[in-house]
TORKOL-4160 file (C-alpha; in steps of 0.2 Angstrom, whole numbers, padded with zeros to 4 digits, m for minus):
348
<pt num="1" X="0042" Y="0425" Z="0559"/>
<pt num="2" X="0039" Y="0407" Z="0567"/>
<pt num="3" X="0020" Y="0407" Z="0564"/>
<pt num="4" X="0008" Y="0399" Z="0576"/>
<pt num="5" X="m0005" Y="0391" Z="0566"/>
<pt num="6" X="m0024" Y="0391" Z="0569"/>
<pt num="7" X="m0026" Y="0405" Z="0581"/>
<pt num="8" X="m0043" Y="0413" Z="0579"/>
<pt num="9" X="m0049" Y="0431" Z="0585"/>
<pt num="10" X="m0060" Y="0422" Z="0598"/>
<pt num="11" X="m0044" Y="0415" Z="0606"/>
<pt num="12" X="m0040" Y="0433" Z="0612"/>
<pt num="13" X="m0057" Y="0436" Z="0620"/>
<pt num="14" X="m0061" Y="0439" Z="0638"/>
<pt num="15" X="m0075" Y="0444" Z="0649"/>
<pt num="16" X="m0076" Y="0462" Z="0654"/>
<pt num="17" X="m0089" Y="0471" Z="0664"/>
<pt num="18" X="m0094" Y="0488" Z="0657"/>
<pt num="19" X="m0092" Y="0495" Z="0674"/>
<pt num="20" X="m0073" Y="0493" Z="0673"/>
<pt num="21" X="m0071" Y="0504" Z="0657"/>
<pt num="22" X="m0063" Y="0520" Z="0664"/>
<pt num="23" X="m0074" Y="0535" Z="0658"/>
<pt num="24" X="m0063" Y="0549" Z="0665"/>
<pt num="25" X="m0044" Y="0551" Z="0669"/>
<pt num="26" X="m0038" Y="0551" Z="0687"/>
<pt num="27" X="m0034" Y="0568" Z="0693"/>
<pt num="28" X="m0016" Y="0562" Z="0698"/>
<pt num="29" X="m0010" Y="0554" Z="0683"/>
<pt num="30" X="0003" Y="0543" Z="0691"/>
<pt num="31" X="m0009" Y="0537" Z="0705"/>
<pt num="32" X="m0017" Y="0524" Z="0693"/>
<pt num="33" X="m0014" Y="0505" Z="0698"/>
<pt num="34" X="0000" Y="0495" Z="0690"/>
<pt num="35" X="0000" Y="0476" Z="0687"/>
<pt num="36" X="0018" Y="0470" Z="0686"/>
<pt num="37" X="0019" Y="0454" Z="0676"/>
<pt num="38" X="0035" Y="0443" Z="0675"/>
<pt num="39" X="0032" Y="0434" Z="0658"/>
<pt num="40" X="0046" Y="0422" Z="0662"/>
<pt num="41" X="0039" Y="0416" Z="0678"/>
<pt num="42" X="0020" Y="0421" Z="0676"/>
<pt num="43" X="0021" Y="0430" Z="0693"/>
<pt num="44" X="0010" Y="0445" Z="0696"/>
<pt num="45" X="0010" Y="0459" Z="0708"/>
<pt num="46" X="m0002" Y="0473" Z="0711"/>
<pt num="47" X="0006" Y="0491" Z="0713"/>
<pt num="48" X="0004" Y="0509" Z="0710"/>
<pt num="49" X="0010" Y="0517" Z="0694"/>
<pt num="50" X="0022" Y="0530" Z="0703"/>
<pt num="51" X="0032" Y="0514" Z="0709"/>
<pt num="52" X="0037" Y="0511" Z="0691"/>
<pt num="53" X="0053" Y="0519" Z="0695"/>
<pt num="54" X="0057" Y="0503" Z="0705"/>
<pt num="55" X="0056" Y="0492" Z="0690"/>
<pt num="56" X="0068" Y="0503" Z="0680"/>
<pt num="57" X="0087" Y="0501" Z="0682"/>
<pt num="58" X="0101" Y="0513" Z="0679"/>
<pt num="59" X="0107" Y="0511" Z="0661"/>
<pt num="60" X="0090" Y="0506" Z="0654"/>
<pt num="61" X="0081" Y="0516" Z="0641"/>
<pt num="62" X="0063" Y="0522" Z="0643"/>
<pt num="63" X="0056" Y="0524" Z="0625"/>
<pt num="64" X="0041" Y="0536" Z="0623"/>
<pt num="65" X="0030" Y="0541" Z="0608"/>
<pt num="66" X="0029" Y="0560" Z="0608"/>
<pt num="67" X="0015" Y="0561" Z="0596"/>
<pt num="68" X="0001" Y="0574" Z="0600"/>
<pt num="69" X="m0017" Y="0571" Z="0597"/>
<pt num="70" X="m0025" Y="0583" Z="0584"/>
<pt num="71" X="m0042" Y="0590" Z="0588"/>
<pt num="72" X="m0046" Y="0578" Z="0573"/>
<pt num="73" X="m0065" Y="0577" Z="0574"/>
<pt num="74" X="m0074" Y="0591" Z="0564"/>
<pt num="75" X="m0092" Y="0594" Z="0560"/>
<pt num="76" X="m0098" Y="0601" Z="0543"/>
<pt num="77" X="m0111" Y="0602" Z="0530"/>
<pt num="78" X="m0114" Y="0598" Z="0512"/>
<pt num="79" X="m0117" Y="0616" Z="0505"/>
<pt num="80" X="m0128" Y="0609" Z="0491"/>
<pt num="81" X="m0140" Y="0599" Z="0502"/>
<pt num="82" X="m0137" Y="0606" Z="0520"/>
<pt num="83" X="m0134" Y="0588" Z="0526"/>
<pt num="84" X="m0123" Y="0586" Z="0541"/>
<pt num="85" X="m0107" Y="0576" Z="0541"/>
<pt num="86" X="m0094" Y="0571" Z="0554"/>
<pt num="87" X="m0076" Y="0569" Z="0548"/>
<pt num="88" X="m0062" Y="0561" Z="0558"/>
<pt num="89" X="m0045" Y="0565" Z="0552"/>
<pt num="90" X="m0033" Y="0550" Z="0552"/>
<pt num="91" X="m0017" Y="0552" Z="0541"/>
<pt num="92" X="m0010" Y="0567" Z="0531"/>
<pt num="93" X="m0005" Y="0557" Z="0516"/>
<pt num="94" X="0002" Y="0571" Z="0505"/>
<pt num="95" X="0000" Y="0590" Z="0504"/>
<pt num="96" X="m0018" Y="0594" Z="0510"/>
<pt num="97" X="m0025" Y="0577" Z="0507"/>
<pt num="98" X="m0030" Y="0567" Z="0522"/>
<pt num="99" X="m0036" Y="0549" Z="0525"/>
<pt num="100" X="m0052" Y="0551" Z="0535"/>
<pt num="101" X="m0068" Y="0542" Z="0542"/>
<pt num="102" X="m0084" Y="0550" Z="0537"/>
<pt num="103" X="m0101" Y="0548" Z="0545"/>
<pt num="104" X="m0113" Y="0545" Z="0537"/>
<pt num="105" X="m0101" Y="0539" Z="0523"/>
<pt num="106" X="m0115" Y="0537" Z="0510"/>
<pt num="107" X="m0116" Y="0556" Z="0510"/>
<pt num="108" X="m0098" Y="0557" Z="0504"/>
<pt num="109" X="m0096" Y="0551" Z="0487"/>
<pt num="110" X="m0081" Y="0556" Z="0476"/>
<pt num="111" X="m0083" Y="0574" Z="0471"/>
<pt num="112" X="m0094" Y="0579" Z="0486"/>
<pt num="113" X="m0090" Y="0596" Z="0493"/>
<pt num="114" X="m0090" Y="0599" Z="0511"/>
<pt num="115" X="m0089" Y="0615" Z="0522"/>
<pt num="116" X="m0084" Y="0617" Z="0540"/>
<pt num="117" X="m0085" Y="0632" Z="0552"/>
<pt num="118" X="m0095" Y="0644" Z="0540"/>
<pt num="119" X="m0083" Y="0641" Z="0526"/>
<pt num="120" X="m0067" Y="0644" Z="0535"/>
<pt num="121" X="m0062" Y="0626" Z="0529"/>
<pt num="122" X="m0069" Y="0617" Z="0514"/>
<pt num="123" X="m0065" Y="0600" Z="0506"/>
<pt num="124" X="m0068" Y="0589" Z="0492"/>
<pt num="125" X="m0069" Y="0570" Z="0493"/>
<pt num="126" X="m0056" Y="0562" Z="0481"/>
<pt num="127" X="m0058" Y="0544" Z="0484"/>
<pt num="128" X="m0068" Y="0531" Z="0493"/>
<pt num="129" X="m0060" Y="0518" Z="0505"/>
<pt num="130" X="m0067" Y="0503" Z="0514"/>
<pt num="131" X="m0076" Y="0504" Z="0531"/>
<pt num="132" X="m0082" Y="0522" Z="0528"/>
<pt num="133" X="m0065" Y="0529" Z="0524"/>
<pt num="134" X="m0063" Y="0543" Z="0512"/>
<pt num="135" X="m0048" Y="0553" Z="0505"/>
<pt num="136" X="m0052" Y="0571" Z="0507"/>
<pt num="137" X="m0043" Y="0586" Z="0500"/>
<pt num="138" X="m0044" Y="0602" Z="0511"/>
<pt num="139" X="m0045" Y="0620" Z="0505"/>
<pt num="140" X="m0041" Y="0635" Z="0516"/>
<pt num="141" X="m0031" Y="0651" Z="0519"/>
<pt num="142" X="m0019" Y="0652" Z="0533"/>
<pt num="143" X="m0011" Y="0638" Z="0544"/>
<pt num="144" X="m0021" Y="0621" Z="0543"/>
<pt num="145" X="m0017" Y="0616" Z="0561"/>
<pt num="146" X="m0023" Y="0633" Z="0568"/>
<pt num="147" X="m0039" Y="0631" Z="0559"/>
<pt num="148" X="m0041" Y="0614" Z="0566"/>
<pt num="149" X="m0038" Y="0620" Z="0584"/>
<pt num="150" X="m0053" Y="0632" Z="0581"/>
<pt num="151" X="m0065" Y="0620" Z="0573"/>
<pt num="152" X="m0060" Y="0603" Z="0579"/>
<pt num="153" X="m0063" Y="0593" Z="0595"/>
<pt num="154" X="m0053" Y="0579" Z="0603"/>
<pt num="155" X="m0058" Y="0562" Z="0596"/>
<pt num="156" X="m0061" Y="0552" Z="0611"/>
<pt num="157" X="m0063" Y="0533" Z="0608"/>
<pt num="158" X="m0081" Y="0527" Z="0606"/>
<pt num="159" X="m0082" Y="0518" Z="0623"/>
<pt num="160" X="m0079" Y="0534" Z="0632"/>
<pt num="161" X="m0096" Y="0542" Z="0635"/>
<pt num="162" X="m0091" Y="0556" Z="0647"/>
<pt num="163" X="m0086" Y="0573" Z="0641"/>
<pt num="164" X="m0068" Y="0578" Z="0645"/>
<pt num="165" X="m0067" Y="0593" Z="0656"/>
<pt num="166" X="m0048" Y="0597" Z="0651"/>
<pt num="167" X="m0043" Y="0590" Z="0634"/>
<pt num="168" X="m0025" Y="0591" Z="0640"/>
<pt num="169" X="m0028" Y="0575" Z="0650"/>
<pt num="170" X="m0029" Y="0566" Z="0634"/>
<pt num="171" X="m0012" Y="0571" Z="0630"/>
<pt num="172" X="0005" Y="0564" Z="0637"/>
<pt num="173" X="0015" Y="0577" Z="0646"/>
<pt num="174" X="0029" Y="0575" Z="0633"/>
<pt num="175" X="0018" Y="0576" Z="0618"/>
<pt num="176" X="0026" Y="0587" Z="0604"/>
<pt num="177" X="0023" Y="0581" Z="0587"/>
<pt num="178" X="0005" Y="0585" Z="0581"/>
<pt num="179" X="m0003" Y="0571" Z="0570"/>
<pt num="180" X="m0012" Y="0557" Z="0580"/>
<pt num="181" X="m0031" Y="0553" Z="0579"/>
<pt num="182" X="m0029" Y="0545" Z="0597"/>
<pt num="183" X="m0018" Y="0546" Z="0611"/>
<pt num="184" X="m0003" Y="0534" Z="0615"/>
<pt num="185" X="m0012" Y="0530" Z="0631"/>
<pt num="186" X="0001" Y="0520" Z="0640"/>
<pt num="187" X="0011" Y="0537" Z="0642"/>
<pt num="188" X="m0004" Y="0546" Z="0650"/>
<pt num="189" X="0002" Y="0539" Z="0668"/>
<pt num="190" X="0018" Y="0549" Z="0668"/>
<pt num="191" X="0020" Y="0566" Z="0676"/>
<pt num="192" X="0035" Y="0578" Z="0673"/>
<pt num="193" X="0040" Y="0575" Z="0691"/>
<pt num="194" X="0040" Y="0556" Z="0689"/>
<pt num="195" X="0050" Y="0557" Z="0673"/>
<pt num="196" X="0063" Y="0568" Z="0681"/>
<pt num="197" X="0065" Y="0556" Z="0695"/>
<pt num="198" X="0067" Y="0542" Z="0683"/>
<pt num="199" X="0080" Y="0552" Z="0673"/>
<pt num="200" X="0089" Y="0556" Z="0690"/>
<pt num="201" X="0090" Y="0537" Z="0693"/>
<pt num="202" X="0101" Y="0535" Z="0678"/>
<pt num="203" X="0087" Y="0529" Z="0665"/>
<pt num="204" X="0089" Y="0537" Z="0648"/>
<pt num="205" X="0073" Y="0545" Z="0642"/>
<pt num="206" X="0071" Y="0542" Z="0623"/>
<pt num="207" X="0058" Y="0549" Z="0611"/>
<pt num="208" X="0051" Y="0543" Z="0595"/>
<pt num="209" X="0036" Y="0547" Z="0585"/>
<pt num="210" X="0022" Y="0536" Z="0578"/>
<pt num="211" X="0005" Y="0545" Z="0573"/>
<pt num="212" X="m0009" Y="0534" Z="0579"/>
<pt num="213" X="m0021" Y="0531" Z="0565"/>
<pt num="214" X="m0036" Y="0521" Z="0558"/>
<pt num="215" X="m0032" Y="0504" Z="0567"/>
<pt num="216" X="m0037" Y="0512" Z="0584"/>
<pt num="217" X="m0055" Y="0512" Z="0577"/>
<pt num="218" X="m0055" Y="0497" Z="0567"/>
<pt num="219" X="m0060" Y="0480" Z="0575"/>
<pt num="220" X="m0052" Y="0463" Z="0569"/>
<pt num="221" X="m0066" Y="0457" Z="0557"/>
<pt num="222" X="m0057" Y="0440" Z="0551"/>
<pt num="223" X="m0059" Y="0424" Z="0560"/>
<pt num="224" X="m0041" Y="0418" Z="0558"/>
<pt num="225" X="m0028" Y="0430" Z="0566"/>
<pt num="226" X="m0015" Y="0428" Z="0551"/>
<pt num="227" X="m0028" Y="0435" Z="0539"/>
<pt num="228" X="m0029" Y="0452" Z="0547"/>
<pt num="229" X="m0022" Y="0466" Z="0538"/>
<pt num="230" X="m0015" Y="0480" Z="0548"/>
<pt num="231" X="m0017" Y="0499" Z="0544"/>
<pt num="232" X="m0002" Y="0510" Z="0541"/>
<pt num="233" X="0005" Y="0523" Z="0552"/>
<pt num="234" X="0019" Y="0535" Z="0550"/>
<pt num="235" X="0034" Y="0533" Z="0562"/>
<pt num="236" X="0051" Y="0542" Z="0565"/>
<pt num="237" X="0066" Y="0538" Z="0575"/>
<pt num="238" X="0079" Y="0552" Z="0574"/>
<pt num="239" X="0098" Y="0550" Z="0575"/>
<pt num="240" X="0100" Y="0556" Z="0593"/>
<pt num="241" X="0088" Y="0543" Z="0599"/>
<pt num="242" X="0096" Y="0529" Z="0589"/>
<pt num="243" X="0113" Y="0533" Z="0595"/>
<pt num="244" X="0106" Y="0533" Z="0613"/>
<pt num="245" X="0097" Y="0516" Z="0611"/>
<pt num="246" X="0113" Y="0508" Z="0604"/>
<pt num="247" X="0123" Y="0514" Z="0618"/>
<pt num="248" X="0111" Y="0507" Z="0631"/>
<pt num="249" X="0111" Y="0490" Z="0621"/>
<pt num="250" X="0130" Y="0490" Z="0621"/>
<pt num="251" X="0131" Y="0493" Z="0640"/>
<pt num="252" X="0119" Y="0480" Z="0644"/>
<pt num="253" X="0104" Y="0490" Z="0648"/>
<pt num="254" X="0086" Y="0486" Z="0643"/>
<pt num="255" X="0075" Y="0494" Z="0630"/>
<pt num="256" X="0059" Y="0497" Z="0639"/>
<pt num="257" X="0045" Y="0504" Z="0628"/>
<pt num="258" X="0030" Y="0514" Z="0634"/>
<pt num="259" X="0015" Y="0508" Z="0624"/>
<pt num="260" X="0011" Y="0498" Z="0609"/>
<pt num="261" X="0015" Y="0512" Z="0597"/>
<pt num="262" X="0033" Y="0513" Z="0604"/>
<pt num="263" X="0034" Y="0494" Z="0602"/>
<pt num="264" X="0028" Y="0494" Z="0584"/>
<pt num="265" X="0040" Y="0508" Z="0579"/>
<pt num="266" X="0055" Y="0499" Z="0587"/>
<pt num="267" X="0051" Y="0482" Z="0581"/>
<pt num="268" X="0047" Y="0489" Z="0563"/>
<pt num="269" X="0065" Y="0496" Z="0563"/>
<pt num="270" X="0072" Y="0480" Z="0571"/>
<pt num="271" X="0064" Y="0470" Z="0557"/>
<pt num="272" X="0069" Y="0481" Z="0543"/>
<pt num="273" X="0088" Y="0481" Z="0549"/>
<pt num="274" X="0090" Y="0463" Z="0554"/>
<pt num="275" X="0089" Y="0467" Z="0573"/>
<pt num="276" X="0099" Y="0483" Z="0572"/>
<pt num="277" X="0093" Y="0500" Z="0578"/>
<pt num="278" X="0095" Y="0514" Z="0565"/>
<pt num="279" X="0088" Y="0532" Z="0563"/>
<pt num="280" X="0073" Y="0529" Z="0551"/>
<pt num="281" X="0056" Y="0535" Z="0546"/>
<pt num="282" X="0042" Y="0529" Z="0535"/>
<pt num="283" X="0025" Y="0520" Z="0536"/>
<pt num="284" X="0023" Y="0504" Z="0546"/>
<pt num="285" X="0009" Y="0491" Z="0545"/>
<pt num="286" X="0018" Y="0478" Z="0556"/>
<pt num="287" X="0007" Y="0466" Z="0565"/>
<pt num="288" X="0014" Y="0457" Z="0580"/>
<pt num="289" X="0005" Y="0441" Z="0586"/>
<pt num="290" X="0010" Y="0425" Z="0595"/>
<pt num="291" X="0025" Y="0417" Z="0586"/>
<pt num="292" X="0033" Y="0434" Z="0582"/>
<pt num="293" X="0052" Y="0435" Z="0586"/>
<pt num="294" X="0056" Y="0450" Z="0596"/>
<pt num="295" X="0071" Y="0461" Z="0589"/>
<pt num="296" X="0072" Y="0476" Z="0601"/>
<pt num="297" X="0060" Y="0478" Z="0615"/>
<pt num="298" X="0064" Y="0469" Z="0631"/>
<pt num="299" X="0051" Y="0476" Z="0643"/>
<pt num="300" X="0036" Y="0488" Z="0641"/>
<pt num="301" X="0022" Y="0498" Z="0649"/>
<pt num="302" X="0005" Y="0496" Z="0642"/>
<pt num="303" X="m0014" Y="0498" Z="0647"/>
<pt num="304" X="m0027" Y="0485" Z="0647"/>
<pt num="305" X="m0034" Y="0483" Z="0629"/>
<pt num="306" X="m0050" Y="0478" Z="0621"/>
<pt num="307" X="m0055" Y="0460" Z="0619"/>
<pt num="308" X="m0050" Y="0452" Z="0603"/>
<pt num="309" X="m0040" Y="0467" Z="0598"/>
<pt num="310" X="m0023" Y="0467" Z="0589"/>
<pt num="311" X="m0016" Y="0475" Z="0604"/>
<pt num="312" X="m0020" Y="0460" Z="0615"/>
<pt num="313" X="m0012" Y="0449" Z="0602"/>
<pt num="314" X="0003" Y="0460" Z="0602"/>
<pt num="315" X="0005" Y="0459" Z="0621"/>
<pt num="316" X="0002" Y="0440" Z="0620"/>
<pt num="317" X="0016" Y="0438" Z="0608"/>
<pt num="318" X="0028" Y="0444" Z="0622"/>
<pt num="319" X="0020" Y="0434" Z="0637"/>
<pt num="320" X="0011" Y="0420" Z="0629"/>
<pt num="321" X="m0008" Y="0419" Z="0626"/>
<pt num="322" X="m0013" Y="0410" Z="0642"/>
<pt num="323" X="m0002" Y="0421" Z="0653"/>
<pt num="324" X="m0009" Y="0437" Z="0647"/>
<pt num="325" X="m0027" Y="0431" Z="0648"/>
<pt num="326" X="m0024" Y="0425" Z="0666"/>
<pt num="327" X="m0017" Y="0443" Z="0670"/>
<pt num="328" X="m0033" Y="0451" Z="0662"/>
<pt num="329" X="m0043" Y="0439" Z="0673"/>
<pt num="330" X="m0034" Y="0444" Z="0688"/>
<pt num="331" X="m0036" Y="0463" Z="0683"/>
<pt num="332" X="m0055" Y="0460" Z="0681"/>
<pt num="333" X="m0057" Y="0451" Z="0698"/>
<pt num="334" X="m0047" Y="0465" Z="0707"/>
<pt num="335" X="m0057" Y="0478" Z="0698"/>
<pt num="336" X="m0043" Y="0487" Z="0688"/>
<pt num="337" X="m0049" Y="0501" Z="0677"/>
<pt num="338" X="m0048" Y="0497" Z="0658"/>
<pt num="339" X="m0044" Y="0505" Z="0641"/>
<pt num="340" X="m0038" Y="0523" Z="0637"/>
<pt num="341" X="m0040" Y="0531" Z="0654"/>
<pt num="342" X="m0038" Y="0515" Z="0664"/>
<pt num="343" X="m0024" Y="0507" Z="0674"/>
<pt num="344" X="m0007" Y="0500" Z="0667"/>
<pt num="345" X="0004" Y="0485" Z="0666"/>
<pt num="346" X="0023" Y="0483" Z="0667"/>
<pt num="347" X="0028" Y="0467" Z="0658"/>
<pt num="348" X="0045" Y="0461" Z="0659"/>
């Protein structure tokens, strides 16, 4: 990485009126707005998302994260005191042990017993982590994810105050692999019909998995960008997808990622194998910020991200910092909708 020195977290700040934070999804997913940004010329154009098909060429690959959000927020009690706790499941590290966020964390010391749903699910705190994180081992009879379906609720981000009428609106239409604590939101704009049209145009639809974890909820707390430590998330790219991506590359097509989670997976693999794409799985804590040398991704779709976040830094690594901040300024002026249920960008 050719590091750019002296970038601070404040360098990625921008003014955002609260009124532009989307609280509910659009009824028609693909009717959100789309800001098309050419990072080479800095040109911008306002459009509608269903016209994304015009930005994709026959022979390109559209790479999507098929992770599905778990009903990962569960409410329980401490049987010995009756004290209430809220647990957010983040990563299944091994067996029945999970990395979690617990509120209030002070009630969850190592050895603390927890009970959920009148004892259908119990747990023991096994380790304390930073920022209210806890390792918890669960105890139950039956199938864990079925119990979670009964007891859990969808963990919407803290900036969304409205209740979601239909939890499926916080899932992509192609979600399959259960395991995320938050949705890969750039994919929320697609409908099955739009994906079918894109495929009929000759674009290859390719799927990978990255389970979205703790980093979605953790702000950047350091002043200097290079001091930030990323969380780890589990990813997988199977053989079929790797073969397709290599064929697309060989034939001169572009690799177009849907969302920062797809970007992080592809760039993790590219970094690991000297720019090559291979079937692979594991944990990634890749941090992409200006100065990063791109290995795989040539264009991408993304939403508008929180000020001073690692996601703004990632996008800036592709476009340049001033270019992306200008694009965000334009989006604010034009009253685009921001964050998880907001509008999209196509960056090439």
